[in-house]
C-alpha positions as CSV (number, residue, x, y, z in Angstrom):
1,M,15.6,25.1,50.9
2,E,17.4,27.9,49.2
3,Q,20.2,26.9,46.8
4,Y,23.4,29.0,46.3
5,V,25.8,28.1,43.5
6,K,29.1,29.9,42.8
7,I,31.3,28.9,39.9
8,K,35.1,29.5,40.2
9,E,37.4,29.1,37.2
10,R,41.1,28.6,37.8
11,R,44.0,27.8,35.5
12,K,46.7,25.7,37.1
13,V,49.8,27.4,35.7
14,E,52.2,24.4,36.4
15,D,50.3,22.0,34.1
16,N,48.1,24.5,32.2
17,L,44.8,22.8,33.2
18,L,41.6,24.7,33.4
19,V,39.7,23.7,36.5
20,K,36.0,24.7,37.0
21,I,34.7,24.2,40.5
22,I,31.0,24.4,41.3
23,E,30.4,25.1,44.9
24,T,26.9,24.2,46.2
25,M,25.9,25.4,49.6
26,N,22.5,24.4,51.1
27,A,21.6,22.5,48.0
28,S,18.5,20.4,48.1
29,G,19.0,18.5,44.8
30,G,21.6,17.5,42.3
31,K,24.7,15.3,42.5
32,I,27.6,16.5,44.6
33,M,30.8,14.7,43.6
34,L,33.0,15.7,46.6
35,T,32.1,17.0,50.0
36,L,34.7,18.6,52.3
37,E,34.3,19.0,56.1
38,L,36.7,21.1,58.2
39,L,38.6,19.1,60.7
40,E,41.4,21.2,62.0
41,L,42.7,24.7,61.3
42,T,46.0,25.9,62.8
43,E,48.5,28.6,62.0
44,E,50.6,26.0,60.1
45,Y,48.0,23.9,58.2
46,V,44.4,23.0,57.6
47,Q,42.9,19.5,57.4
48,Y,39.6,18.6,55.7
49,K,37.8,15.3,55.6
50,F,36.6,14.5,52.1
51,Y,33.7,12.3,51.1
52,P,33.5,11.1,47.5
53,E,29.9,10.9,46.1
54,G,28.5,11.7,49.6
55,K,29.6,8.4,51.1
56,K,30.4,9.5,54.7
57,D,31.4,6.0,55.8
58,N,34.3,6.1,53.3
59,F,36.3,9.3,53.8
60,G,39.8,10.5,53.4
61,I,41.7,13.4,55.1
62,V,43.8,16.0,53.2
63,Q,46.2,18.4,54.8
64,V,47.5,21.6,53.2
65,N,50.2,23.9,54.5
66,R,48.8,27.4,55.0
67,K,52.0,29.2,54.2
68,N,52.6,27.2,51.0
69,F,49.4,25.9,49.6
70,K,51.4,23.6,47.2
71,D,52.6,21.6,50.2
72,R,49.6,19.2,50.5
73,F,49.2,15.5,51.1
74,I,46.7,12.8,52.1
75,V,46.7,12.0,55.8
76,K,44.1,9.2,55.5
77,E,43.1,7.4,52.3
78,A,39.5,6.7,51.3
79,V,39.3,3.0,50.4
80,D,38.7,2.0,46.8
81,V,38.3,5.5,45.6
82,S,39.6,6.9,42.3
83,D,42.7,9.1,42.3
84,M,40.5,11.8,40.8
85,Y,38.7,12.4,44.1
86,R,42.0,12.4,46.1
87,G,43.5,14.9,43.6
88,M,40.4,17.1,43.5
89,A,40.3,17.2,47.3
90,M,44.0,18.4,47.4
91,V,43.3,21.0,44.7
92,R,40.2,22.3,46.3
93,V,41.7,22.6,49.8
94,G,44.8,24.3,48.2
95,M,42.5,26.8,46.6
96,L,40.8,27.5,49.9
97,V,44.1,28.1,51.5
98,Q,45.2,30.4,48.6
99,D,41.9,32.4,49.0
100,G,42.1,32.4,52.8
101,E,38.7,30.9,53.1
102,F,38.0,28.0,55.5
103,P,34.3,27.1,55.5
104,E,33.0,24.4,57.8
105,T,31.7,22.5,54.8
106,S,32.0,22.8,51.1
107,A,30.8,20.7,48.2
108,C,32.0,20.7,44.6
109,A,31.5,19.0,41.3
110,W,33.6,19.3,38.2
111,Y,33.3,18.6,34.5
């Protein structure tokens, strides 16, 4: 299977953090830390299901306002999952809204 990797680097101005996102599409190997799956896309908001560490039975749902990508929250919590995954899901979906990109699935890892 062909592997496509794209690295995006963003600086969050409000807290001066550098965030590097590695998107892996159609990847056959390697560890993906967070998987996103599009649930709903409306004129007002987008919702993505997120799976930490590829564990589809333990997922959360994040919603982001399409007009103001900083207006984002968790609709459903993933059980016993670090705040890091929740936060990265909100950041990643916010970036998708900001870029106007809404893929059916997306996977990312960070370091």
